[in-house]
TORRO-513253 format. One record per residue (C-alpha): residue number from 1; x, y, z. Coordinates in Angstrom, 2 decimals. Each point is the difference from the previous one (the first is absolute). Layout:
% TORRO-513253
<r nr="NUM" px="X" py="Y" pz="Z"/>
...
This chain:
% TORRO-513253
<r nr="1" px="44.34" py="-63.03" pz="-1.18"/>
<r nr="2" px="0.76" py="3.30" pz="1.64"/>
<r nr="3" px="0.86" py="1.43" pz="-3.39"/>
<r nr="4" px="-3.46" py="-0.93" pz="-1.36"/>
<r nr="5" px="-1.76" py="1.65" pz="2.93"/>
<r nr="6" px="2.06" py="3.12" pz="-0.45"/>
<r nr="7" px="-0.84" py="0.11" pz="-3.73"/>
<r nr="8" px="-3.72" py="-0.44" pz="0.72"/>
<r nr="9" px="0.09" py="2.96" pz="2.42"/>
<r nr="10" px="1.77" py="2.15" pz="-2.57"/>
<r nr="11" px="-2.57" py="-0.97" pz="-2.62"/>
<r nr="12" px="-2.92" py="0.84" pz="2.32"/>
<r nr="13" px="1.44" py="3.45" pz="0.78"/>
<r nr="14" px="0.48" py="0.74" pz="-3.69"/>
<r nr="15" px="-3.57" py="-1.07" pz="-0.76"/>
<r nr="16" px="-1.44" py="2.23" pz="2.76"/>
<r nr="17" px="2.02" py="2.96" pz="-1.23"/>
<r nr="18" px="-1.20" py="-0.58" pz="-3.57"/>
<r nr="19" px="-3.64" py="-0.05" pz="1.15"/>
<r nr="20" px="0.40" py="3.29" pz="1.90"/>
<r nr="21" px="1.72" py="1.58" pz="-2.97"/>
<r nr="22" px="-2.80" py="-1.15" pz="-2.30"/>
<r nr="23" px="-2.68" py="1.53" pz="2.26"/>
<r nr="24" px="1.88" py="3.31" pz="0.12"/>
<r nr="25" px="0.29" py="0.12" pz="-3.78"/>
<r nr="26" px="-3.74" py="-0.78" pz="-0.39"/>
<r nr="27" px="-0.96" py="2.85" pz="2.36"/>
<r nr="28" px="2.30" py="2.43" pz="-1.77"/>
<r nr="29" px="-1.49" py="-0.99" pz="-3.36"/>
<r nr="30" px="-3.55" py="0.50" pz="1.28"/>
<r nr="31" px="0.88" py="3.47" pz="1.25"/>
<r nr="32" px="1.68" py="0.92" pz="-3.28"/>
<r nr="33" px="-2.96" py="-1.16" pz="-2.07"/>
<r nr="34" px="-2.60" py="1.63" pz="2.22"/>
<r nr="35" px="0.88" py="3.30" pz="1.75"/>
<r nr="36" px="-3.15" py="-0.38" pz="2.12"/>
<r nr="37" px="1.27" py="-3.29" pz="1.44"/>
<r nr="38" px="-0.07" py="-0.01" pz="3.79"/>
<r nr="39" px="0.66" py="-2.56" pz="2.64"/>
<r nr="40" px="-3.23" py="-1.43" pz="1.46"/>
<r nr="41" px="0.18" py="2.08" pz="3.17"/>
<r nr="42" px="0.50" py="3.16" pz="-2.07"/>
<r nr="43" px="-2.96" py="-0.87" pz="-2.20"/>
<r nr="44" px="-2.17" py="-0.50" pz="3.06"/>
<r nr="45" px="1.12" py="3.28" pz="1.50"/>
<r nr="46" px="-0.14" py="2.15" pz="-3.13"/>
<r nr="47" px="-2.21" py="-1.88" pz="-2.41"/>
<r nr="48" px="-3.35" py="0.69" pz="1.60"/>
<r nr="49" px="0.22" py="3.77" pz="-0.09"/>
<r nr="50" px="2.90" py="1.46" pz="-1.98"/>
<r nr="51" px="-0.06" py="-2.57" pz="-2.80"/>
<r nr="52" px="-3.61" py="0.84" pz="-0.80"/>
<r nr="53" px="0.72" py="3.74" pz="-0.19"/>
<r nr="54" px="3.19" py="0.41" pz="-1.99"/>
<r nr="55" px="-1.11" py="3.23" pz="-1.70"/>
<r nr="56" px="2.46" py="1.14" pz="-2.71"/>
<r nr="57" px="3.03" py="-1.72" pz="1.46"/>
<r nr="58" px="0.55" py="-2.30" pz="-2.98"/>
<r nr="59" px="2.86" py="-1.77" pz="1.79"/>
<r nr="60" px="-2.56" py="-1.58" pz="2.30"/>
<r nr="61" px="-1.98" py="-1.65" pz="-2.79"/>
<r nr="62" px="0.74" py="-3.42" pz="-1.45"/>
<r nr="63" px="2.55" py="-0.48" pz="-2.75"/>
<r nr="64" px="-1.20" py="-2.59" pz="-2.48"/>
<r nr="65" px="2.44" py="0.75" pz="-2.79"/>
<r nr="66" px="-0.20" py="2.26" pz="-3.04"/>
<r nr="67" px="1.80" py="3.24" pz="-0.66"/>
<r nr="68" px="0.23" py="2.83" pz="2.50"/>
<r nr="69" px="-2.08" py="2.18" pz="-2.32"/>
<r nr="70" px="-2.78" py="-2.59" pz="-0.25"/>
<r nr="71" px="-0.17" py="-0.40" pz="3.76"/>
<r nr="72" px="0.11" py="3.71" pz="0.80"/>
<r nr="73" px="-2.58" py="0.90" pz="-2.64"/>
<r nr="74" px="-2.42" py="-2.71" pz="1.12"/>
<r nr="75" px="0.35" py="0.82" pz="3.70"/>
<r nr="76" px="-0.45" py="3.72" pz="-0.58"/>
<r nr="77" px="-3.03" py="-0.45" pz="-2.27"/>
<r nr="78" px="-1.62" py="-2.57" pz="2.29"/>
<r nr="79" px="0.48" py="2.07" pz="3.14"/>
<r nr="80" px="-1.38" py="3.16" pz="-1.62"/>
<r nr="81" px="-3.07" py="-1.83" pz="-1.27"/>
<r nr="82" px="-0.55" py="-1.63" pz="3.39"/>
<r nr="83" px="0.16" py="3.36" pz="1.74"/>
<r nr="84" px="-2.48" py="1.46" pz="-2.48"/>
<r nr="85" px="-2.42" py="-2.91" pz="0.34"/>
<r nr="86" px="0.23" py="0.08" pz="3.78"/>
<r nr="87" px="-0.62" py="3.75" pz="0.09"/>
<r nr="88" px="-3.07" py="-0.34" pz="-2.23"/>
<r nr="89" px="-1.44" py="-2.74" pz="2.20"/>
<r nr="90" px="0.50" py="2.04" pz="3.18"/>
<r nr="91" px="-1.54" py="3.11" pz="-1.52"/>
<r nr="92" px="-3.04" py="-2.01" pz="-1.10"/>
<r nr="93" px="-0.30" py="-1.63" pz="3.39"/>
<r nr="94" px="0.67" py="-3.54" pz="-1.16"/>
<r nr="95" px="2.68" py="-2.60" pz="0.51"/>
<r nr="96" px="-0.06" py="-2.28" pz="-3.02"/>
<r nr="97" px="2.18" py="-2.97" pz="-0.80"/>
<r nr="98" px="2.83" py="1.57" pz="-2.00"/>
<r nr="99" px="0.49" py="-3.32" pz="-1.80"/>
<r nr="100" px="-3.28" py="0.64" pz="-1.80"/>
<r nr="101" px="1.40" py="3.24" pz="-1.41"/>
<r nr="102" px="0.51" py="-0.07" pz="-3.76"/>
<r nr="103" px="3.38" py="1.70" pz="0.40"/>
<r nr="104" px="1.17" py="-2.63" pz="2.48"/>
<r nr="105" px="-1.19" py="-2.91" pz="-2.14"/>
<r nr="106" px="1.66" py="1.32" pz="-3.16"/>
<r nr="107" px="3.13" py="1.20" pz="1.83"/>
<r nr="108" px="1.54" py="1.36" pz="-3.20"/>
<r nr="109" px="-0.12" py="3.77" pz="0.46"/>
<r nr="110" px="3.20" py="1.62" pz="-1.35"/>
<r nr="111" px="1.21" py="-3.39" pz="-1.29"/>
<r nr="112" px="1.75" py="-0.28" pz="-3.36"/>
<r nr="113" px="1.61" py="-3.01" pz="-1.65"/>
<r nr="114" px="3.45" py="1.60" pz="0.13"/>
<r nr="115" px="-0.05" py="-0.36" pz="3.80"/>
<r nr="116" px="-0.04" py="-3.78" pz="-0.21"/>
<r nr="117" px="-2.25" py="-2.78" pz="1.26"/>
<r nr="118" px="-3.63" py="1.10" pz="0.28"/>
<r nr="119" px="-1.03" py="-2.46" pz="2.71"/>
<r nr="120" px="2.96" py="0.97" pz="2.11"/>
<r nr="121" px="-1.04" py="3.64" pz="-0.35"/>
<r nr="122" px="-3.53" py="-0.86" pz="1.14"/>
<r nr="123" px="1.33" py="-1.76" pz="3.10"/>
<r nr="124" px="1.93" py="3.07" pz="1.11"/>
<r nr="125" px="-2.91" py="2.28" pz="-0.91"/>
<r nr="126" px="-2.55" py="-1.90" pz="2.09"/>
<r nr="127" px="2.25" py="-0.19" pz="3.03"/>
<r nr="128" px="0.51" py="3.77" pz="-0.01"/>
<r nr="129" px="-3.69" py="0.64" pz="-0.78"/>
<r nr="130" px="-1.02" py="-1.88" pz="3.13"/>
<r nr="131" px="2.36" py="2.02" pz="2.17"/>
<r nr="132" px="-1.08" py="3.28" pz="-1.59"/>
<r nr="133" px="-3.66" py="-0.80" pz="0.60"/>
<r nr="134" px="0.63" py="-0.93" pz="3.64"/>
<r nr="135" px="2.29" py="3.00" pz="0.53"/>
<r nr="136" px="-2.78" py="2.38" pz="-1.03"/>
<r nr="137" px="-2.28" py="-1.60" pz="2.55"/>
<r nr="138" px="2.69" py="0.34" pz="2.66"/>
<r nr="139" px="0.59" py="3.65" pz="-0.90"/>
<r nr="140" px="-3.73" py="0.70" pz="0.00"/>
<r nr="141" px="-0.32" py="-1.65" pz="3.37"/>
<r nr="142" px="2.73" py="2.24" pz="1.35"/>
<r nr="143" px="-1.67" py="3.06" pz="-1.53"/>
<r nr="144" px="-3.31" py="-0.99" pz="1.57"/>
<r nr="145" px="1.66" py="-0.48" pz="3.37"/>
<r nr="146" px="1.78" py="3.33" pz="-0.32"/>
<r nr="147" px="-3.29" py="1.70" pz="-0.88"/>
<r nr="148" px="-1.73" py="-1.61" pz="2.96"/>
<r nr="149" px="2.85" py="0.99" pz="2.32"/>
<r nr="150" px="-0.16" py="3.59" pz="-1.30"/>
<r nr="151" px="-3.76" py="0.14" pz="0.49"/>
<r nr="152" px="0.32" py="-1.44" pz="3.49"/>
<r nr="153" px="2.67" py="2.59" pz="0.84"/>
<r nr="154" px="-2.22" py="2.81" pz="-1.29"/>
<r nr="155" px="-2.92" py="-1.33" pz="2.02"/>
<r nr="156" px="2.13" py="-0.18" pz="3.11"/>
<r nr="157" px="1.23" py="3.56" pz="-0.56"/>
<r nr="158" px="-3.53" py="1.21" pz="-0.57"/>
<r nr="159" px="-1.27" py="-1.71" pz="3.13"/>
<r nr="160" px="2.92" py="1.35" pz="1.99"/>
<r nr="161" px="-0.53" py="3.51" pz="-1.35"/>
<r nr="162" px="-3.75" py="-0.15" pz="0.55"/>
<r nr="163" px="0.48" py="-1.07" pz="3.58"/>
<r nr="164" px="2.70" py="2.59" pz="0.51"/>
<r nr="165" px="-1.87" py="2.82" pz="-1.69"/>
<r nr="166" px="-3.00" py="-0.52" pz="2.24"/>
<r nr="167" px="2.23" py="0.71" pz="2.97"/>
<r nr="168" px="2.12" py="2.66" pz="-1.74"/>
<r nr="169" px="-2.42" py="2.61" pz="-1.18"/>
<r nr="170" px="2.57" py="2.77" pz="-0.16"/>
<r nr="171" px="-1.46" py="3.46" pz="-0.51"/>
<r nr="172" px="-3.06" py="-1.24" pz="-1.82"/>
<r nr="173" px="-2.48" py="1.37" pz="2.50"/>
<r nr="174" px="-2.91" py="-1.61" pz="-1.85"/>
<r nr="175" px="1.21" py="-3.38" pz="1.26"/>
<r nr="176" px="-0.27" py="0.97" pz="3.66"/>
<r nr="177" px="-3.10" py="-0.29" pz="2.14"/>
<r nr="178" px="-2.60" py="2.74" pz="0.31"/>
<r nr="179" px="-1.11" py="0.51" pz="3.59"/>
<r nr="180" px="-1.77" py="3.30" pz="-0.42"/>
<r nr="181" px="1.14" py="3.57" pz="0.58"/>
<r nr="182" px="0.72" py="2.67" pz="-2.58"/>
<r nr="183" px="2.04" py="-0.51" pz="-3.13"/>
<r nr="184" px="2.68" py="2.34" pz="1.36"/>
<r nr="185" px="0.25" py="-1.88" pz="3.32"/>
<r nr="186" px="0.42" py="-3.34" pz="-1.75"/>
<r nr="187" px="2.60" py="1.23" pz="-2.50"/>
<r nr="188" px="2.02" py="1.84" pz="2.63"/>
<r nr="189" px="0.05" py="-2.99" pz="2.38"/>
<r nr="190" px="0.92" py="-2.52" pz="-2.73"/>
<r nr="191" px="2.78" py="2.18" pz="-1.36"/>
<r nr="192" px="1.47" py="0.77" pz="3.44"/>
<r nr="193" px="-0.23" py="-3.61" pz="1.14"/>
<r nr="194" px="1.59" py="-1.41" pz="-3.15"/>
<r nr="195" px="2.87" py="2.51" pz="0.08"/>
<r nr="196" px="0.82" py="-0.78" pz="3.61"/>
<r nr="197" px="-0.29" py="-3.73" pz="-0.52"/>
<r nr="198" px="2.29" py="-0.17" pz="-3.04"/>
<r nr="199" px="2.55" py="2.21" pz="1.74"/>
<r nr="200" px="0.07" py="-2.30" pz="3.05"/>
<r nr="201" px="0.12" py="-3.11" pz="-2.22"/>
<r nr="202" px="2.99" py="1.31" pz="-1.94"/>
<r nr="203" px="1.80" py="0.89" pz="3.21"/>
<r nr="204" px="-0.53" py="-3.51" pz="1.35"/>
<r nr="205" px="1.10" py="-1.51" pz="-3.30"/>
<r nr="206" px="3.23" py="2.04" pz="0.00"/>
<r nr="207" px="0.70" py="-1.09" pz="3.57"/>
<r nr="208" px="-1.04" py="-3.57" pz="-0.87"/>
<r nr="209" px="-2.33" py="0.08" pz="2.92"/>
<r nr="210" px="-3.65" py="-0.70" pz="-0.75"/>
<r nr="211" px="-1.84" py="1.19" pz="3.06"/>
<r nr="212" px="-3.71" py="-0.17" pz="0.78"/>
<r nr="213" px="-1.34" py="3.20" pz="-1.55"/>
<r nr="214" px="-2.84" py="-0.04" pz="2.53"/>
<r nr="215" px="2.54" py="0.86" pz="2.70"/>
<r nr="216" px="0.97" py="3.21" pz="-1.78"/>
<r nr="217" px="-1.12" py="3.23" pz="1.62"/>
<r nr="218" px="-1.17" py="1.42" pz="-3.35"/>
<r nr="219" px="-2.22" py="-3.04" pz="-0.58"/>
<r nr="220" px="-1.45" py="-0.05" pz="3.53"/>
<r nr="221" px="-0.80" py="3.71" pz="-0.02"/>
<r nr="222" px="-1.14" py="0.04" pz="-3.65"/>
<r nr="223" px="-0.69" py="3.72" pz="0.09"/>
<r nr="224" px="2.70" py="1.49" pz="-2.22"/>
<r nr="225" px="-1.42" py="2.85" pz="-2.15"/>
<r nr="226" px="-3.36" py="-0.31" pz="1.76"/>
<r nr="227" px="-2.00" py="3.15" pz="0.89"/>
<r nr="228" px="-3.45" py="0.30" pz="1.49"/>
<r nr="229" px="-1.15" py="1.74" pz="-3.16"/>
<r nr="230" px="0.23" py="-3.30" pz="-1.87"/>
<r nr="231" px="-2.60" py="-1.76" pz="2.14"/>
<r nr="232" px="-0.13" py="-3.06" pz="2.23"/>
<r nr="233" px="3.38" py="-0.79" pz="1.55"/>
<r nr="234" px="-0.58" py="-3.76" pz="0.40"/>
<r nr="235" px="-1.06" py="-0.39" pz="-3.64"/>
<r nr="236" px="3.18" py="1.82" pz="-0.99"/>
<r nr="237" px="2.13" py="-2.38" pz="2.12"/>
<r nr="238" px="-1.61" py="-3.02" pz="-1.62"/>
<r nr="239" px="0.88" py="1.19" pz="-3.48"/>
<r nr="240" px="3.45" py="1.03" pz="1.11"/>
<r nr="241" px="0.89" py="-3.38" pz="1.53"/>
<r nr="242" px="-1.23" py="-1.95" pz="-3.00"/>
<r nr="243" px="2.21" py="2.05" pz="-2.34"/>
<r nr="244" px="2.91" py="-0.12" pz="2.46"/>
<r nr="245" px="-0.06" py="-3.79" pz="-0.01"/>
<r nr="246" px="0.17" py="-0.17" pz="-3.80"/>
<r nr="247" px="2.66" py="2.67" pz="-0.15"/>
<r nr="248" px="2.14" py="-1.86" pz="2.53"/>
<r nr="249" px="-0.24" py="-3.27" pz="-1.96"/>
<r nr="250" px="0.95" py="1.79" pz="-3.20"/>
<r nr="251" px="2.99" py="1.70" pz="1.64"/>
<r nr="252" px="1.37" py="-3.03" pz="1.81"/>
<r nr="253" px="-0.29" py="-2.10" pz="-3.20"/>
<r nr="254" px="1.86" py="2.56" pz="-2.09"/>
<r nr="255" px="-2.86" py="1.57" pz="-1.98"/>
């Protein structure tokens, strides 16, 4: 009795081992026949994105039999035609169904009878055509995004420069206010004020100490290079201080 029970246990263990061995062999065979075989979790993780955009990595396409030359020729021809069709559609501003394309339906470009089975060739061709068509759309989308990003960057630079240039008029005296007085008074005051301001700004920059330029003696006095022969003293000081302010900003910011 005990011997029978022992034999039944042995038989059950052998049967379980045989089942596990059979499953392992089946999985190995599936992987050998289809290089794109993945476990379900891998298909879920990779299938939605990468599997649809395999580009020219022929190892990632299906293997349905036939010679290496047949497969490579069909994949290469299909992908090239898909890229071309996709590019034409994008340039013409349309997104057609590539399956309506005459090239896709025929799927025989570059085929010759010496390669082998014609229908097998067409299967490879169409798979690569689809990926080529979609890859062109992906590439165009990236180009469009890059163009938009470049335009946005240029716009931001232009806005930043416009805002900065309004405040940094440099020695372009035409961009400063005109509060009256003679031409010589205005030019002398603007030149003197700007020179003093940029000198003070550079000094503060070198010392890494940005002070309030309005506390500077030269700014408060605002009479450097002034003489009564130029005209009104207060008009001179107004020009001087305006140029000093711009000169200081230019100097402290490294211009």
